[in-house]
C-alpha positions as CSV (number, residue, x, y, z in Angstrom):
1,M,-25.1,5.6,10.9
2,T,-25.4,8.9,10.3
3,V,-27.3,11.8,7.7
4,Q,-23.9,13.6,8.0
5,D,-22.3,10.0,7.3
6,L,-24.3,9.5,3.8
7,G,-24.0,12.9,2.4
8,A,-20.1,12.1,2.8
9,N,-20.5,9.3,0.7
10,V,-22.6,10.3,-2.0
11,R,-20.3,13.5,-2.5
12,R,-17.4,10.5,-2.7
13,H,-18.9,8.9,-4.8
14,M,-19.9,12.5,-7.2
15,K,-16.4,13.7,-7.7
16,L,-15.6,9.7,-8.2
17,A,-18.4,9.3,-10.8
18,G,-17.4,13.0,-11.8
19,M,-20.5,14.5,-11.1
20,T,-21.8,17.1,-10.6
21,I,-25.5,18.0,-7.7
22,P,-27.3,18.6,-11.2
23,D,-25.8,15.8,-12.9
24,L,-27.0,13.6,-9.9
25,A,-30.2,14.9,-9.7
26,E,-31.1,14.4,-13.4
27,K,-29.3,10.9,-13.6
28,S,-31.2,9.5,-10.8
29,G,-34.2,12.1,-11.1
30,M,-34.7,14.2,-8.2
31,A,-34.7,17.6,-7.4
32,V,-31.6,19.7,-7.2
33,G,-33.7,20.8,-3.6
34,A,-34.1,18.2,-2.5
35,L,-30.6,16.0,-3.3
36,S,-28.9,18.8,-1.6
37,N,-31.2,18.5,1.6
38,I,-29.9,14.8,1.5
39,M,-26.7,15.5,1.3
40,N,-26.8,18.2,3.7
41,G,-28.7,15.8,6.7
42,K,-31.6,18.7,6.2
43,S,-33.5,15.7,5.9
44,E,-33.2,11.8,5.7
45,P,-33.8,9.8,2.7
46,R,-36.9,7.2,1.6
47,S,-35.6,3.7,0.6
48,S,-37.0,4.3,-2.6
49,T,-34.7,7.9,-2.8
50,L,-31.4,5.8,-1.9
51,I,-32.4,3.0,-4.2
52,K,-32.4,5.6,-7.1
53,I,-28.9,7.5,-5.7
54,S,-26.7,4.1,-5.2
55,D,-28.5,3.0,-9.0
56,A,-27.2,6.7,-10.7
57,L,-24.0,6.5,-8.7
58,N,-23.4,2.7,-9.9
59,V,-22.7,1.6,-6.0
60,T,-24.4,-0.6,-3.8
61,I,-26.3,0.6,-0.5
62,S,-24.9,-0.8,1.5
63,E,-21.6,1.7,0.1
64,L,-24.2,4.7,0.4
65,L,-25.0,4.0,4.0
66,S,-21.3,2.8,5.8
67,E,-19.9,4.6,8.7
68,T,-17.9,7.2,7.8
69,P,-14.2,6.2,9.3
70,E,-12.2,9.0,11.5
71,L,-8.2,8.2,11.0
72,K,-6.5,10.1,13.5
73,S,-3.1,8.9,12.3
74,L,-2.6,8.5,9.0
75,R,0.1,9.2,7.0
76,F,-0.6,10.6,3.5
77,R,2.3,13.2,3.3
78,T,1.7,13.7,-1.2
79,L,-0.9,16.2,-1.7
80,K,0.2,18.2,-3.9
81,N,-0.6,18.1,-8.4
82,L,-3.7,15.7,-7.2
83,S,-6.5,15.9,-9.5
84,G,-9.6,16.8,-8.7
85,R,-10.3,13.6,-9.4
86,E,-7.4,11.8,-8.1
87,K,-8.3,13.6,-4.5
88,A,-12.3,12.1,-5.0
89,E,-9.9,8.7,-5.2
90,R,-7.8,10.1,-2.0
91,D,-10.5,10.4,-0.5
92,Q,-12.0,7.5,-1.4
93,L,-9.0,5.4,-0.4
94,R,-8.8,6.7,2.6
95,H,-12.3,5.6,3.6
96,E,-11.9,2.1,2.7
97,I,-8.3,2.0,4.7
98,G,-10.6,3.4,7.8
99,I,-13.3,0.3,6.7
100,W,-10.5,-2.5,6.6
101,L,-8.8,-1.9,9.6
102,R,-12.0,-2.3,11.8
103,D,-13.1,-5.2,9.5
104,Y,-8.8,-6.6,10.8
105,R,-9.9,-5.5,14.4
106,E,-12.9,-7.1,14.1
107,L,-11.5,-10.3,12.9
108,E,-9.0,-10.5,16.1
109,D,-11.4,-10.1,18.4
110,L,-14.1,-12.8,16.8
111,L,-10.7,-14.8,16.5
112,D,-8.6,-13.8,19.8
113,D,-5.7,-13.4,17.2
114,H,-4.1,-11.2,18.0
115,R,0.1,-9.7,16.9
116,K,1.2,-6.7,18.9
117,F,3.2,-4.7,17.1
118,K,6.5,-6.7,18.8
119,L,8.5,-3.2,18.1
120,E,6.5,-1.0,19.7
121,G,8.9,2.0,21.7
122,F,11.9,1.8,19.3
123,Q,13.9,4.8,18.7
124,A,17.0,5.2,16.7
125,T,18.2,8.7,14.9
126,D,20.4,7.0,12.6
127,P,18.2,5.0,9.2
128,V,21.2,3.0,8.2
129,L,22.3,1.7,12.0
130,A,18.7,1.5,12.4
131,A,18.2,-1.2,10.0
132,A,20.9,-2.8,10.9
133,E,19.8,-3.3,14.7
134,I,16.1,-4.2,13.3
135,R,17.9,-7.5,11.5
136,R,19.5,-8.0,14.4
137,M,16.2,-8.2,16.6
138,L,13.8,-9.8,14.3
139,G,17.1,-12.8,13.9
140,L,17.5,-11.5,9.7
141,D,21.0,-12.7,8.5
142,E,23.3,-9.7,8.6
143,A,23.8,-9.8,4.9
144,A,20.9,-11.7,3.2
145,P,18.2,-10.7,1.0
146,I,14.8,-10.5,2.6
147,P,13.1,-13.6,0.9
148,D,9.5,-12.4,2.1
149,I,9.0,-8.8,3.5
150,A,5.0,-9.4,3.5
151,S,5.4,-12.7,5.5
152,L,8.1,-10.3,7.9
153,L,6.2,-7.7,8.5
154,N,2.8,-9.6,9.5
155,D,5.0,-11.4,11.7
156,I,5.8,-8.2,14.0
157,G,2.5,-7.3,14.1
158,V,2.2,-4.9,10.9
159,K,-1.4,-5.2,8.9
160,L,-0.5,-4.9,5.0
161,R,-2.9,-3.7,3.0
162,I,-2.1,-3.8,-1.1
163,K,-4.7,-2.7,-3.5
164,G,-4.5,-0.2,-6.4
165,F,-4.5,3.4,-5.3
166,G,-6.3,4.6,-8.8
167,Y,-3.5,7.1,-9.4
168,R,0.4,6.4,-9.5
169,K,2.0,9.7,-7.5
170,T,1.7,8.2,-4.3
171,N,3.9,5.1,-3.7
172,G,2.5,4.6,-0.1
173,L,1.5,5.0,3.5
174,S,1.0,3.9,7.2
175,V,-1.5,4.1,9.8
176,G,-0.4,4.3,13.7
177,A,-1.5,2.2,16.3
178,D,-3.6,4.6,17.6
179,D,-6.2,3.3,14.2
180,G,-5.5,-0.3,14.9
181,G,-2.4,-0.2,12.9
182,P,1.0,0.0,13.1
183,A,-0.7,-0.9,9.2
184,I,1.2,0.0,5.3
185,V,-1.1,0.3,2.5
186,I,1.3,0.2,-0.8
187,N,0.2,1.2,-3.9
188,A,-0.8,-1.9,-6.2
189,E,-1.9,0.5,-9.7
190,K,-1.0,-1.4,-12.8
191,G,2.8,0.2,-13.8
192,I,4.2,0.0,-10.3
193,S,6.7,-3.1,-10.2
194,I,6.1,-5.4,-7.6
195,E,10.2,-4.2,-6.9
196,R,9.1,-0.7,-6.7
197,Q,6.2,-2.7,-4.5
198,I,8.4,-4.3,-2.1
199,F,10.5,-1.0,-1.7
200,T,7.6,0.8,-0.5
201,A,7.0,-1.5,1.8
202,A,10.6,-1.1,4.0
203,H,10.2,2.4,3.4
204,E,7.1,3.1,4.9
205,F,8.1,0.6,7.8
206,G,11.2,3.2,8.0
207,H,8.4,6.0,9.1
208,L,7.0,3.6,11.6
209,L,10.5,3.4,13.4
210,L,11.6,6.5,12.7
211,H,8.8,9.0,13.0
212,A,6.3,7.5,14.7
213,G,5.6,11.4,16.1
214,S,4.8,12.4,13.1
215,Y,1.5,10.4,12.2
216,G,-2.3,11.9,12.6
217,V,0.0,15.7,11.6
218,E,-1.5,16.5,8.0
219,I,0.7,18.5,5.5
220,D,0.6,19.3,2.3
221,G,3.2,18.0,0.3
222,E,6.0,15.7,2.2
223,D,8.9,16.7,4.9
224,Q,11.6,16.0,3.0
225,E,14.4,15.0,5.3
226,E,11.9,12.3,6.7
227,E,11.8,10.6,3.0
228,K,15.2,10.2,3.0
229,Q,16.1,9.3,5.9
230,A,13.1,6.4,5.3
231,N,14.5,5.7,1.7
232,A,17.9,5.4,3.6
233,F,16.4,2.3,6.1
234,A,14.9,0.6,2.9
235,G,17.7,0.9,1.4
236,A,20.2,-0.3,4.2
237,F,17.3,-2.9,5.7
238,L,16.7,-4.2,2.1
239,V,20.3,-4.4,0.5
240,P,22.4,-4.1,3.4
241,G,26.2,-2.8,2.3
242,D,28.7,-5.1,2.6
243,N,27.2,-8.1,1.0
244,L,26.7,-5.3,-1.6
245,R,30.4,-4.1,-1.9
246,K,31.2,-8.4,-1.8
247,Q,28.0,-8.9,-4.4
248,W,29.6,-5.8,-6.9
249,D,33.3,-6.5,-6.3
250,E,32.6,-10.6,-7.8
251,A,30.2,-9.2,-10.8
252,R,33.1,-6.8,-11.5
253,G,33.7,-9.0,-15.0
254,E,30.4,-8.0,-16.3
255,P,29.5,-5.1,-18.0
256,W,27.9,-2.4,-15.9
257,V,24.5,-2.8,-17.0
258,E,24.8,-6.6,-16.6
259,R,26.0,-5.8,-13.5
260,I,23.5,-4.1,-12.1
261,L,21.1,-6.1,-13.4
262,H,22.6,-9.5,-12.0
263,I,22.4,-7.6,-8.3
264,K,19.4,-6.6,-8.1
265,K,17.9,-10.2,-8.9
266,Y,20.5,-11.2,-6.1
267,F,18.5,-8.9,-3.8
268,K,15.2,-9.1,-4.8
269,V,14.6,-5.1,-5.2
270,S,14.5,-2.6,-8.5
271,Y,17.4,-1.1,-10.1
272,Q,16.8,2.2,-9.1
273,T,17.3,0.4,-4.7
274,I,20.8,-1.2,-6.2
275,I,21.6,2.6,-8.0
276,Y,20.4,4.7,-4.6
277,R,22.9,2.4,-2.5
278,L,25.6,1.8,-4.0
279,Q,25.8,5.5,-4.4
280,Q,25.2,5.6,-0.5
281,I,28.5,2.9,0.4
282,D,30.5,4.6,-2.3
283,N,31.7,8.2,-1.9
284,A,33.1,7.7,-5.2
285,M,29.6,6.9,-6.6
286,K,28.0,9.6,-5.0
287,E,28.8,12.7,-7.7
288,R,28.1,10.2,-10.5
289,N,24.5,10.3,-12.1
290,L,24.0,6.2,-11.9
291,R,20.0,6.3,-12.9
292,L,21.5,8.5,-16.6
293,E,24.1,6.3,-16.8
294,F,22.9,3.3,-16.8
295,A,19.8,4.6,-18.9
296,V,21.5,5.2,-21.8
297,G,23.5,2.0,-21.6
298,Y,20.1,-0.2,-20.8
299,K,19.0,2.2,-24.1
300,K,21.9,1.1,-26.1
301,L,21.8,-2.5,-24.9
302,T,17.4,-3.0,-25.2
303,G,16.6,0.0,-26.5
304,H,13.9,0.5,-24.0
305,D,14.3,4.1,-22.6
306,L,12.4,3.1,-19.0
307,K,10.4,5.5,-18.8
308,D,7.0,5.3,-17.2
309,Y,7.6,3.4,-14.0
310,F,9.9,0.3,-15.9
311,E,11.3,-2.4,-14.5
312,P,14.3,-4.2,-16.4
313,D,14.1,-7.8,-15.9
314,P,10.9,-8.1,-13.4
315,V,9.8,-10.4,-10.6
316,A,7.5,-12.5,-13.0
317,D,10.4,-12.5,-15.2
318,F,12.8,-14.7,-13.3
319,E,10.1,-16.6,-10.5
320,A,11.7,-19.4,-10.2
321,D,14.8,-18.0,-9.0
322,G,12.6,-17.6,-5.8
323,L,10.9,-14.4,-5.7
324,S,6.6,-14.8,-7.0
325,R,4.0,-12.0,-7.3
326,N,2.7,-14.5,-4.8
327,D,5.3,-13.9,-2.2
328,F,4.1,-10.7,-1.6
329,N,0.1,-10.6,-0.7
330,E,-1.9,-10.5,2.5
331,E,-1.7,-13.6,3.7
332,R,-2.9,-12.9,7.4
333,F,-5.6,-10.9,6.3
334,K,-6.9,-13.3,3.9
335,R,-6.2,-16.7,6.5
336,L,-8.7,-14.3,9.3
337,I,-11.3,-13.7,6.8
338,R,-11.1,-18.0,5.9
339,L,-11.2,-18.7,9.7
340,A,-13.6,-16.7,10.9
341,Y,-16.0,-18.6,7.8
342,E,-15.1,-21.8,8.5
343,R,-16.2,-21.6,12.4
344,E,-19.0,-19.6,11.2
345,M,-18.4,-16.8,12.9
346,I,-19.1,-14.5,10.1
347,S,-22.0,-15.2,6.8
348,I,-20.6,-16.0,3.5
349,S,-21.8,-12.6,3.0
350,R,-19.9,-11.0,5.7
351,A,-16.7,-12.2,4.0
352,A,-17.6,-11.4,0.7
353,E,-18.3,-7.8,1.9
354,I,-15.0,-8.1,3.8
355,L,-13.0,-9.2,0.8
356,G,-14.7,-7.3,-1.6
357,L,-16.4,-9.4,-3.6
358,D,-19.8,-10.5,-6.0
359,M,-21.5,-13.5,-4.5
360,K,-20.6,-16.3,-7.4
361,S,-17.0,-15.0,-6.5
362,M,-17.5,-16.0,-3.2
363,R,-18.6,-18.8,-3.5
364,E,-16.8,-20.2,-5.8
365,L,-13.3,-18.9,-3.3
366,A,-15.6,-21.2,-0.5
367,L,-15.6,-24.0,-2.6
368,S,-11.8,-23.7,-3.1
369,W,-11.2,-23.4,0.5
370,R,-12.8,-26.5,1.0
371,D,-10.3,-28.9,-1.3
372,L,-7.2,-27.0,0.5
């Protein structure tokens, strides 16, 4: 840790708390000048001063002193229209991802359990053809739904992180191999459905495969063409066209809205993904506003207007059909933590730090491990 790291950490937590330097100085009982000198690296604080600052910001001293990781291959494009607080949350997210990847690599090294990215060097330009080829390379049924994309990504060497971003303007991001990836981080903020998270995972997977040269290039906003390609890959990867045509034809006797809901349930994706894929594979549907037609029909059927990221018939309502919230998680990362702890390679406090748990919760988790 350097004095510069301390200043960056204090500034980030100040923004998250909506504080100015005078606000923090007043709350910590410090002079503005003394605080500014610490934040600008002109002086090193005493332990008592660090305690005052951490108490004022409601963070731990370790959070203030943590080294600021530098990510050189982060793909995080949605920067426009973020408030000051959202930008601070974005900076905090970048910081947390850097620490997460550093911890992940440490666990892999300790346990000598590394997974090489099985698709390294894959090249393609057509996203739909690429999706079919990847399915073939991974030994997936050319038509069947993907039952657990999280496990699939873990198995082929993609690190997966699922966490709330603090805002919903970005669904996810990905990190290249230069920073210990490839890695995909999914926004699990309240209100974003599991179906949307699954599509985001496939979308970022598409970026990793199709746009390797774009990582590490900061752009204010999104490359719309690359976003379209990643969407096309995700749609074709999750919902193969031939099987969609078959399911669509078999459900021909159902009313329009129920037909969409039936097929979304079959493929374990969002209703918007099904609509998107129908317009991709059927020229007659390309000119229609299917989202509007569905919204009108769904409101007539249920009274709901589909606003605020609402997902009809969400995962929680059809867990018995083979998909549950527990099927979309960071299972490999958590397994590595448990193994390292049980083999006494890391302490219980280090395990708690990596998982972001307090000691009471960590002890309860460790006790539950003994029962399994």
